C-alpha positions as CSV (number, residue, x, y, z in Angstrom):
1,M,62.8,5.0,9.7
2,A,62.4,8.8,8.6
3,R,62.2,11.3,11.3
4,S,59.1,13.3,11.4
5,L,59.0,16.9,10.9
6,E,59.2,18.9,14.2
7,F,57.2,21.9,13.1
8,D,54.0,23.1,11.4
9,R,54.7,23.3,7.8
10,T,51.6,25.2,6.9
11,R,52.3,27.7,9.6
12,A,55.9,28.1,8.4
13,L,55.0,28.5,4.8
14,E,52.4,31.2,5.9
15,A,55.2,33.0,7.9
16,A,57.6,32.8,5.0
17,M,55.0,34.1,2.6
18,K,54.3,37.3,4.8
19,L,58.2,37.9,4.9
20,F,58.6,37.7,1.3
21,W,55.5,39.7,0.7
22,T,56.7,42.5,3.0
23,R,60.5,42.5,1.9
24,G,60.7,40.9,-1.5
25,Y,62.7,38.0,-2.7
26,T,66.3,39.6,-2.8
27,A,66.0,41.3,0.4
28,T,64.8,38.3,2.4
29,S,67.8,36.3,3.7
30,L,67.9,32.6,4.8
31,P,68.7,33.5,8.5
32,D,65.5,35.8,8.5
33,L,63.4,33.1,6.9
34,L,64.6,30.7,9.5
35,E,63.9,32.9,12.6
36,T,60.5,34.0,11.0
37,M,59.5,30.5,10.3
38,G,60.6,29.2,13.6
39,I,62.5,26.2,12.1
40,A,66.1,24.9,12.0
41,R,68.3,25.1,8.9
42,S,68.0,21.1,8.5
43,S,64.3,21.1,8.6
44,F,64.2,24.0,6.1
45,Y,66.2,22.2,3.5
46,S,64.4,18.8,4.1
47,S,61.0,20.4,3.8
48,F,61.2,23.3,1.4
49,G,64.6,22.6,-0.6
50,N,66.1,26.2,-0.9
51,K,65.1,29.8,-0.6
52,R,64.1,29.8,-4.3
53,A,61.7,26.8,-4.1
54,L,60.1,28.1,-0.9
55,F,59.6,31.4,-2.6
56,M,57.9,29.8,-5.7
57,E,55.6,27.9,-3.2
58,C,54.8,31.2,-1.4
59,L,54.0,32.8,-5.0
60,E,51.7,29.8,-5.6
61,L,49.9,30.2,-2.3
62,F,49.4,33.9,-2.6
63,G,48.0,33.7,-6.0
64,D,45.8,30.8,-5.3
65,R,44.2,32.7,-2.3
66,T,43.9,35.9,-4.6
67,L,42.3,33.8,-7.1
68,A,39.9,32.3,-4.5
69,I,38.7,35.9,-3.6
70,V,37.5,36.5,-7.2
71,E,36.2,33.2,-7.8
72,E,34.1,33.0,-4.4
73,D,32.8,36.6,-4.9
74,A,31.8,35.5,-8.6
75,K,29.3,33.1,-7.2
76,R,27.4,35.6,-5.3
77,L,27.9,38.9,-7.0
78,S,26.9,40.5,-10.1
79,P,30.0,40.4,-12.5
80,T,29.8,44.2,-12.7
81,A,30.3,44.2,-9.0
82,L,33.2,41.9,-8.9
83,P,36.2,44.4,-9.4
84,R,34.9,46.5,-6.6
85,A,34.5,43.7,-4.3
86,F,38.0,42.6,-5.2
87,F,39.6,45.7,-4.4
88,E,37.6,46.1,-1.1
89,A,38.8,42.8,0.0
90,T,42.3,43.2,-1.0
91,L,43.1,46.9,-0.7
92,L,40.6,48.9,1.0
93,E,39.5,46.9,3.9
94,P,42.8,45.3,5.2
95,S,44.9,47.1,7.6
96,Q,47.0,50.0,6.6
97,R,50.1,48.2,7.2
98,R,48.9,45.2,4.8
99,T,47.6,47.5,2.3
100,G,51.2,49.3,2.2
101,Q,52.7,46.0,1.3
102,G,51.2,46.0,-2.2
103,C,50.5,42.6,-3.8
104,M,53.2,40.0,-3.6
105,L,52.7,39.0,-7.3
106,V,52.8,42.5,-8.5
107,N,55.9,43.1,-6.1
108,T,57.5,40.1,-7.8
109,V,57.2,41.3,-11.3
110,L,58.3,44.5,-10.3
111,E,61.5,43.4,-8.5
112,L,62.4,40.5,-10.7
113,A,61.2,41.3,-14.3
114,D,64.7,41.9,-15.6
115,T,66.8,39.6,-13.1
116,D,64.8,36.4,-12.8
117,T,62.7,35.2,-15.7
118,E,61.4,32.0,-14.1
119,L,60.0,33.9,-11.0
120,N,58.7,36.6,-13.1
121,Q,56.7,34.4,-15.1
122,L,55.3,32.4,-12.3
123,A,54.0,35.5,-10.7
124,T,52.8,36.8,-14.2
125,Q,51.1,33.4,-14.9
126,K,49.2,33.8,-11.4
127,L,48.2,37.4,-12.3
128,N,46.9,36.0,-15.8
129,T,44.8,33.5,-14.1
130,I,43.2,36.2,-11.9
131,E,42.6,38.3,-15.0
132,N,41.0,35.4,-16.8
133,A,38.5,35.0,-13.9
134,F,37.5,38.5,-14.4
135,A,37.2,38.0,-18.2
136,R,34.8,34.9,-17.6
137,A,32.6,36.8,-15.4
138,F,32.6,39.9,-17.8
139,Q,31.6,37.4,-20.6
140,L,28.8,36.0,-18.5
141,A,27.6,39.5,-17.8
142,Q,27.7,40.6,-21.5
143,R,26.0,37.3,-22.4
144,H,22.9,38.3,-20.1
145,G,22.8,42.0,-21.1
146,E,24.2,43.2,-17.8
147,L,27.2,44.9,-19.3
148,N,27.9,47.0,-22.3
149,T,29.6,45.4,-25.1
150,A,31.8,48.2,-26.3
151,H,34.7,46.4,-24.9
152,S,35.4,42.6,-24.9
153,P,35.5,40.8,-21.6
154,Q,39.3,40.2,-22.1
155,A,39.8,44.0,-22.8
156,L,37.8,44.7,-19.6
157,A,39.6,42.2,-17.5
158,S,42.9,43.5,-18.7
159,M,41.9,47.1,-17.7
160,V,40.9,46.0,-14.3
161,M,44.3,44.4,-13.8
162,T,46.0,47.2,-15.0
163,I,44.1,49.4,-12.6
164,N,45.3,46.8,-9.8
165,F,48.9,47.2,-10.9
166,G,48.7,50.9,-10.5
167,L,46.7,50.7,-7.2
168,R,49.4,48.4,-5.7
169,V,52.3,50.8,-6.6
170,Q,50.2,53.6,-5.0
171,S,49.5,51.6,-2.0
172,R,53.4,51.1,-1.6
173,K,53.8,54.7,-1.8
174,K,51.5,54.9,1.3
175,Q,48.7,56.7,-0.4
176,P,45.9,57.5,2.1
177,R,43.0,55.0,1.8
178,Q,40.6,57.7,0.6
179,A,42.9,58.6,-2.3
180,L,43.0,54.7,-3.1
181,R,39.1,54.5,-3.0
182,R,38.8,57.6,-5.2
183,I,40.9,55.9,-7.9
184,V,38.9,52.6,-7.7
185,E,35.5,54.5,-7.9
186,N,36.9,56.7,-10.7
187,S,38.4,53.9,-12.7
188,L,35.5,51.5,-12.5
189,S,33.1,54.1,-13.3
190,M,35.0,55.0,-16.4
191,L,34.7,51.2,-17.5
192,G,31.0,50.9,-16.7
193,L,31.9,48.5,-13.8
194,A,30.8,50.8,-10.9
195,A,27.9,48.5,-9.7
């Protein structure tokens, strides 16, 4: 009979995600993960496989949660208000400490683009999924005459994500919240998304 796991897997995964988000993949050691997750080495290997598999699961979790923010806001907000709501929820409202961590997906692309193709591709895929959610919302707004058609929905979504990348780097530089807010306001205004 298999022995049951003696820890809360969801809570351990959450703890690991936060540690990877703060330190990155390379700087996070297995002993640090075990301590943060509050599990034994044997439980770690039987439940998560290895550090790399755990990191991939954490990227999936982080990406899915970020996408859910966009999708939930898209149900209740005008598509033109969606980018501002996204930046409020993920950058301007969280604690200064959390804002200073940047975005785990963007951090992964910056850290691993030239060293780990598979992890970089997973982070990129998650970012692309978020971009596509914006594009769908902008397409709907253009169809209903709520948004200028000078740019395609995909081009607008790409610009929103490019702004997101820049903001995440700025947040890692510990820019004051007001400076980040000004970047958001000015950027969205230039794109006609300041609603």
